[in-house]
C-alpha positions as CSV (number, residue, x, y, z in Angstrom):
1,M,11.6,28.1,27.3
2,K,8.1,27.5,26.4
3,K,8.9,24.5,24.2
4,C,10.7,23.2,27.0
5,V,8.0,23.3,29.5
6,W,6.0,22.2,26.5
7,V,8.2,18.5,26.8
8,M,8.5,18.0,29.8
9,V,5.1,18.4,31.3
10,S,4.4,15.6,28.2
11,F,6.7,13.8,29.3
12,M,5.3,13.5,32.9
13,L,1.7,13.1,31.8
14,F,2.5,10.2,30.0
15,V,5.3,8.0,31.7
16,S,5.7,9.3,35.8
17,L,8.0,7.0,37.6
18,N,5.8,7.9,41.0
19,T,3.7,4.1,41.4
20,V,1.4,6.8,43.6
21,Q,0.0,7.7,40.4
22,A,-1.0,4.2,39.1
23,S,-4.7,4.6,39.7
24,S,-4.4,7.9,37.3
25,S,-7.6,9.6,36.7
26,F,-7.8,12.1,34.2
27,T,-10.3,14.8,33.4
28,D,-11.2,14.2,29.7
29,V,-11.7,10.6,30.0
30,P,-15.2,10.1,31.8
31,Q,-16.3,6.4,32.1
32,N,-18.4,6.5,29.0
33,H,-15.5,8.1,26.8
34,W,-14.7,5.3,23.9
35,A,-11.4,4.7,25.2
36,N,-11.4,4.7,29.0
37,S,-11.0,1.0,29.7
38,E,-7.8,1.0,27.4
39,I,-6.4,4.2,28.9
40,M,-7.0,3.2,32.3
41,Y,-5.7,-0.2,31.9
42,L,-2.0,1.4,30.6
43,A,-2.5,3.7,33.7
44,S,-2.7,1.0,36.1
45,R,0.7,-0.5,34.9
46,N,1.9,3.1,35.1
47,I,2.6,3.3,31.5
48,V,0.7,6.7,31.3
49,S,-0.3,7.9,34.4
50,G,-1.8,11.8,35.8
51,V,-4.3,13.1,38.2
52,N,-7.0,15.5,37.4
53,Q,-5.5,16.7,34.8
54,P,-6.5,15.8,31.0
55,F,-5.2,13.1,29.1
56,G,-5.3,15.0,25.5
57,V,-7.8,12.5,24.2
58,N,-7.8,14.3,20.8
59,D,-4.1,15.4,21.1
60,L,-2.0,14.1,18.0
61,I,0.6,11.7,19.5
62,T,4.2,12.8,18.9
63,R,7.0,10.6,17.9
64,E,9.0,11.6,20.9
65,Q,5.8,10.6,23.2
66,T,5.2,7.4,21.3
67,A,8.8,6.4,21.7
68,V,8.4,6.9,25.5
69,I,5.2,5.2,26.3
70,L,6.7,2.4,23.9
71,A,10.0,2.3,26.3
72,K,7.8,2.0,29.3
73,A,5.2,-0.5,28.1
74,L,8.4,-2.9,26.7
75,Q,9.9,-2.1,29.9
76,V,13.2,-1.0,28.1
77,N,16.3,-0.4,30.6
78,L,16.6,2.8,30.3
79,Q,19.7,3.4,32.8
80,K,21.7,1.7,30.0
81,S,24.0,4.0,28.6
82,Y,23.4,5.1,25.1
83,T,25.5,6.1,22.6
84,T,23.2,6.8,19.3
85,P,23.8,10.4,17.7
86,I,20.9,12.1,17.3
87,Q,20.9,15.9,16.1
88,D,17.7,16.9,17.1
89,V,17.6,15.0,20.2
90,P,20.8,15.5,22.3
91,S,21.7,13.2,25.0
92,T,20.7,15.7,27.7
93,H,17.2,15.8,26.2
94,P,15.0,14.1,28.8
95,S,13.4,11.8,26.1
96,Y,17.1,10.8,25.1
97,S,17.3,7.2,26.6
98,S,14.1,6.5,25.4
99,I,14.5,7.0,21.6
100,A,17.9,6.1,21.1
101,A,17.0,2.5,23.2
102,L,14.4,2.2,20.3
103,M,16.5,2.9,17.5
104,E,18.8,0.3,18.5
105,M,16.2,-2.5,19.0
106,G,15.0,-1.4,15.8
107,I,11.8,-0.3,16.6
108,F,11.9,3.2,15.0
109,Q,14.5,3.7,11.8
110,K,18.2,4.6,12.6
111,S,18.8,8.2,11.5
112,S,20.8,11.1,11.8
113,T,17.4,13.0,13.2
114,F,14.2,11.8,14.6
115,Q,12.1,14.7,14.4
116,P,10.3,14.4,17.8
117,D,7.6,17.0,18.0
118,Q,6.2,15.2,14.5
119,P,2.9,13.6,14.9
120,L,3.0,10.0,14.0
121,S,1.0,8.8,11.1
122,R,-1.1,5.5,11.2
123,A,1.4,3.9,8.9
124,Q,4.0,4.7,11.6
125,M,2.1,3.5,14.2
126,A,1.4,0.0,12.5
127,K,5.0,0.0,11.7
128,V,6.5,0.8,15.2
129,L,3.8,-1.5,16.8
130,V,4.2,-4.5,14.7
131,A,8.5,-4.2,14.8
132,A,7.9,-3.3,18.8
133,F,5.8,-6.7,19.5
134,K,6.9,-8.7,16.9
135,L,3.6,-9.4,15.2
136,K,3.4,-12.2,12.2
137,G,0.7,-12.9,10.1
138,S,-1.2,-11.7,7.1
139,Q,-5.0,-11.0,6.8
140,S,-7.3,-11.7,3.6
141,F,-8.9,-8.3,4.5
142,S,-7.5,-5.8,2.2
143,F,-7.6,-1.7,2.6
144,R,-8.3,-0.3,-0.3
145,D,-5.8,2.7,0.2
146,V,-2.7,0.1,1.3
147,P,-2.3,-2.0,-1.8
148,S,0.6,-4.6,-1.5
149,I,3.0,-2.2,-3.0
150,H,2.7,0.2,-0.3
151,W,5.2,0.3,2.1
152,A,3.4,0.0,4.7
153,Y,1.3,-2.9,4.0
154,P,2.7,-5.9,5.7
155,Y,2.9,-3.5,8.8
156,V,-1.1,-3.0,8.1
157,T,-1.9,-6.6,7.4
158,A,0.2,-8.0,10.6
159,M,-2.2,-5.7,12.9
160,T,-5.4,-6.6,11.1
161,A,-3.9,-10.6,11.4
162,N,-3.8,-10.0,15.1
163,F,-7.1,-8.4,15.5
164,I,-5.5,-4.8,16.6
165,T,-7.3,-2.8,14.2
166,L,-9.4,-3.1,11.0
167,G,-9.2,0.3,10.0
168,Y,-12.5,2.3,9.3
169,S,-16.0,1.3,8.3
170,D,-15.3,2.1,4.3
171,D,-12.5,-0.4,4.2
172,T,-9.9,2.0,4.4
173,Y,-6.8,2.1,6.5
174,R,-6.3,6.0,5.9
175,P,-2.2,5.8,6.3
176,E,-1.4,9.4,6.4
177,H,-4.0,10.3,8.6
178,K,-2.4,11.5,12.3
179,V,-2.9,9.6,15.4
180,T,-4.9,10.9,18.7
181,R,-3.2,9.6,22.2
182,S,-6.7,7.5,22.6
183,Q,-6.6,5.9,19.3
184,F,-2.7,5.1,20.1
185,A,-3.2,4.2,23.8
186,V,-6.1,1.4,21.9
187,M,-3.9,-0.2,20.0
188,L,-1.0,-0.7,22.6
189,A,-3.5,-1.8,25.1
190,R,-4.9,-4.7,22.3
191,M,-1.1,-5.5,22.1
192,L,-0.8,-5.6,25.8
193,H,-3.8,-7.1,26.8
194,P,-5.7,-9.6,24.3
195,P,-8.8,-9.2,25.8
196,F,-9.1,-5.9,24.4
197,R,-9.5,-7.7,20.9
198,D,-12.6,-9.4,21.4
199,E,-14.4,-6.1,20.0
200,V,-11.9,-6.3,17.1
201,K,-12.9,-9.7,16.4
202,A,-16.7,-9.1,16.9
203,E,-16.7,-6.4,13.7
204,W,-14.2,-8.7,11.7
205,Q,-17.0,-11.6,12.0
206,A,-19.8,-8.7,11.1
207,R,-17.7,-7.9,8.1
208,K,-17.2,-10.8,6.9
209,E,-21.3,-11.4,7.4
210,K,-21.8,-8.3,5.3
211,V,-22.5,-7.8,1.8
212,S,-19.8,-8.9,-1.0
213,Y,-19.6,-7.7,-4.4
214,I,-18.2,-10.1,-5.9
215,P,-18.0,-13.8,-5.6
216,S,-15.3,-16.1,-4.1
217,I,-12.4,-16.5,-6.8
218,D,-12.4,-20.0,-6.0
219,K,-16.0,-20.3,-7.6
220,P,-15.3,-18.0,-11.1
221,T,-18.4,-16.8,-12.8
222,M,-20.0,-14.1,-14.5
223,I,-20.9,-10.8,-13.4
224,R,-23.5,-8.2,-14.1
225,S,-24.6,-6.5,-11.3
226,V,-23.4,-6.0,-7.4
227,P,-25.8,-6.0,-4.6
228,K,-29.1,-3.6,-4.0
229,G,-28.2,-0.6,-2.7
230,Y,-25.0,-0.2,-4.5
231,V,-23.4,0.8,-7.8
232,A,-20.2,0.2,-9.6
233,L,-18.5,2.4,-11.7
234,T,-16.1,0.5,-14.6
235,I,-13.8,2.4,-16.8
236,D,-12.6,0.4,-20.2
237,D,-9.8,1.1,-22.5
238,G,-7.1,2.8,-20.1
239,P,-4.7,4.0,-19.3
240,T,-4.7,6.8,-21.2
241,A,-3.1,10.4,-21.0
242,Q,-6.2,11.4,-19.1
243,T,-6.1,8.7,-16.8
244,V,-4.2,11.2,-14.2
245,K,-7.3,13.8,-14.5
246,M,-9.7,10.8,-13.6
247,L,-7.8,9.5,-10.9
248,D,-7.7,13.4,-9.6
249,I,-11.8,13.4,-9.6
250,L,-12.0,9.8,-7.5
251,K,-9.6,11.0,-5.1
252,A,-11.5,14.4,-4.7
253,Y,-14.8,12.6,-4.4
254,N,-13.4,9.6,-2.6
255,V,-15.0,7.1,-5.1
256,P,-13.3,3.8,-5.9
257,V,-13.8,2.4,-9.2
258,T,-12.8,-0.5,-11.2
259,F,-10.5,0.2,-14.0
260,F,-10.6,-2.7,-17.4
261,F,-6.8,-1.5,-18.3
262,L,-5.5,-2.8,-21.8
263,G,-2.2,-4.4,-21.6
264,D,-0.7,-2.5,-24.9
265,N,-1.6,0.8,-23.2
266,V,0.0,-0.3,-19.3
267,G,3.3,0.0,-21.1
268,R,2.7,3.6,-21.9
269,Y,1.3,4.7,-18.8
270,P,2.7,2.8,-15.9
271,A,2.7,5.7,-13.7
272,A,-0.7,5.8,-14.2
273,V,-1.8,2.3,-13.3
274,R,0.7,2.3,-10.1
275,R,-0.8,5.3,-9.0
276,A,-4.8,3.8,-9.6
277,A,-3.4,1.0,-7.8
278,E,-1.7,2.8,-4.9
279,E,-5.5,4.8,-4.4
280,G,-7.3,1.7,-3.3
281,H,-9.1,1.4,-7.7
282,V,-9.3,-2.2,-8.5
283,I,-7.2,-3.1,-11.4
284,A,-8.9,-5.3,-13.9
285,H,-7.7,-6.9,-17.1
286,H,-9.4,-6.2,-20.6
287,S,-7.3,-7.8,-22.8
288,N,-4.0,-6.8,-24.2
289,T,-4.7,-5.3,-27.6
290,H,-8.9,-5.1,-27.8
291,P,-9.5,-7.8,-30.3
292,D,-13.1,-9.3,-30.8
293,F,-12.9,-12.6,-28.7
294,K,-15.5,-14.3,-30.3
295,K,-13.2,-14.1,-33.7
296,L,-10.3,-15.6,-32.0
297,S,-8.8,-19.0,-31.7
298,A,-8.8,-20.7,-28.7
299,T,-4.9,-20.4,-28.9
300,Q,-5.3,-16.4,-29.8
301,Q,-7.7,-15.7,-26.6
302,G,-5.0,-17.2,-25.0
303,Q,-2.2,-15.1,-25.9
304,E,-4.4,-12.3,-25.8
305,L,-5.3,-13.0,-21.8
306,D,-1.6,-13.8,-20.8
307,R,0.1,-11.3,-22.8
308,G,-1.9,-8.3,-21.1
309,L,-1.6,-10.5,-17.5
310,L,2.0,-10.2,-17.7
311,A,1.9,-6.5,-18.3
312,L,-0.6,-6.0,-15.7
313,S,1.3,-8.2,-13.3
314,K,5.0,-6.3,-13.8
315,V,3.1,-2.8,-12.9
316,T,1.0,-3.8,-10.3
317,K,2.6,-6.7,-8.6
318,Q,-0.8,-8.0,-7.8
319,K,-3.0,-11.2,-8.8
320,I,-5.6,-10.3,-11.6
321,T,-9.2,-11.6,-10.8
322,L,-11.3,-9.9,-13.3
323,F,-11.7,-9.7,-17.0
324,R,-14.3,-7.8,-18.9
325,P,-14.0,-9.1,-22.7
326,P,-13.9,-5.9,-25.4
327,Y,-17.4,-5.1,-26.7
328,G,-18.7,-7.6,-24.2
329,S,-17.9,-10.1,-26.7
330,Y,-17.6,-14.1,-26.0
331,N,-17.9,-17.2,-26.1
332,S,-17.6,-20.4,-24.4
333,T,-13.7,-20.6,-25.0
334,T,-13.4,-17.1,-23.6
335,L,-15.5,-18.2,-20.1
336,S,-13.2,-21.5,-20.1
337,Q,-9.6,-19.8,-20.4
338,S,-10.8,-16.7,-18.0
339,Y,-12.3,-19.0,-15.4
340,A,-8.7,-21.4,-16.2
341,R,-6.5,-18.0,-15.3
342,G,-8.5,-17.5,-11.8
343,M,-10.5,-14.4,-13.6
344,H,-14.4,-14.1,-13.1
345,V,-15.7,-12.4,-16.2
346,V,-17.7,-8.8,-15.9
347,L,-20.0,-7.5,-18.3
348,W,-22.5,-4.8,-16.8
349,D,-26.1,-3.9,-17.0
350,T,-26.0,0.2,-17.4
351,D,-24.5,1.5,-20.8
352,P,-24.3,5.2,-21.5
353,R,-22.5,4.7,-24.8
354,D,-20.3,7.4,-23.8
355,W,-17.7,6.2,-26.9
356,D,-20.2,7.6,-29.6
357,T,-20.0,11.3,-28.4
358,R,-18.2,14.5,-26.7
359,D,-21.0,15.6,-25.0
360,V,-20.4,16.3,-21.5
361,S,-24.1,16.7,-20.5
362,T,-25.6,13.9,-23.2
363,V,-22.9,11.2,-21.2
364,K,-24.5,12.4,-17.7
365,T,-27.8,12.3,-18.8
366,R,-27.5,9.0,-20.3
367,V,-25.9,7.3,-17.0
368,L,-28.6,9.4,-14.7
369,N,-31.3,7.9,-16.7
370,Q,-30.4,4.3,-16.9
371,V,-28.7,3.5,-13.1
372,K,-30.6,1.9,-10.5
373,S,-29.8,-0.1,-7.5
374,G,-27.5,-2.7,-8.2
375,S,-26.2,-1.3,-11.5
376,V,-22.8,-2.3,-12.9
377,I,-21.8,0.7,-15.2
378,V,-19.7,0.4,-18.3
379,M,-17.9,4.0,-19.2
380,H,-14.8,4.6,-20.9
381,D,-11.4,6.3,-20.3
382,R,-12.4,9.4,-22.7
383,P,-12.0,13.6,-22.0
384,A,-16.5,13.5,-22.2
385,T,-16.7,10.7,-19.8
386,I,-14.1,12.5,-17.3
387,E,-15.9,15.9,-17.5
388,A,-19.3,14.2,-16.7
389,L,-17.7,12.2,-13.7
390,P,-18.2,14.9,-10.9
391,A,-21.6,15.2,-12.2
392,I,-22.4,11.6,-12.6
393,I,-20.7,11.0,-8.9
394,E,-23.0,13.3,-7.0
395,G,-26.3,12.1,-9.4
396,I,-26.0,8.7,-8.2
397,R,-25.3,9.7,-4.6
398,K,-28.4,11.8,-4.7
399,K,-30.6,8.7,-5.8
400,G,-29.3,7.5,-2.4
401,Y,-26.9,4.6,-3.6
402,T,-23.4,3.8,-2.6
403,L,-20.5,3.4,-5.3
404,V,-18.1,0.5,-4.9
405,A,-15.4,-1.1,-7.0
406,L,-15.8,-4.7,-7.2
407,R,-13.9,-6.2,-4.7
């Protein structure tokens, strides 16, 4: 009984057919609330409504509530007879027509169940809004946690291209996070009323003017450092059997890195490469078999580059734009061959020589003694380095530097 009452209250809160309530006022949406303008806009169109009651600005929006609001926003004919069978939303359910209609329109996927009480994720929000409003386009701006192989990638990039959202300031979209009612109201208002997108456009311009960690790929060059205030961790020689452990640590600390993978190893541990890409790390090239490039002919260098690139592209489906020659050994042929393939050549300015010790404390001490503002640190996919990683991350952050990947 309580659940039934809650559903009816929720339904009335979000979608009232009473036009007298068009000038809705919500007790938890003061004029200075960040989503006030968008919520009031939706209320003025009778898409949401309520008088002297809370909107639930911080409550998670459910899939049922999403369907009801979208049906109102799209002016769906709810008097039509819908016949789509939904096990957990019977035809007697007050929201059945809205849910069935959106399923038939392809906005929500047709399924035998709907899970009406489940909260909406940010990835799902992107999908239903793009489908509902038939958004097109893609944007060069990328989120490190939504790689091109993520199922929601085309929907998220369409949202970005149309200035509906730019995600969070740390260049993440957080696709699995749940959506609040305020957040959904803002996204929907931007869909319906383009002037609400002006703020997003201004933010986009500001981000374009922000620091970039690497130059445009249109002008391949050599990279040894990043801008002041930042530090880039780079990991060579993977993937290995212990790469997964390193990824666990990076995920726990929310730190992006640049992995310079070997083509030969990619075939042995493709799952680690896919996971690294999915979790927003930059995937880069470290040759196919780790030779000294200065000892190779031009033909041999080209073969090393092409075989490694092929192995990486098969797994990541991404364009690889960074190359680090093994041992940091290169000549003019290496540079021209790399640039011809659209890759910057990346070296470093901080080398803790983690490959010549198995002592965790030594690795940590060497890194923290050498690191400075703007450093690119070269490390390797080895047990001692992985064990030292938490202390290295914490130590760099204590120095006041921001850890970034080369993007």
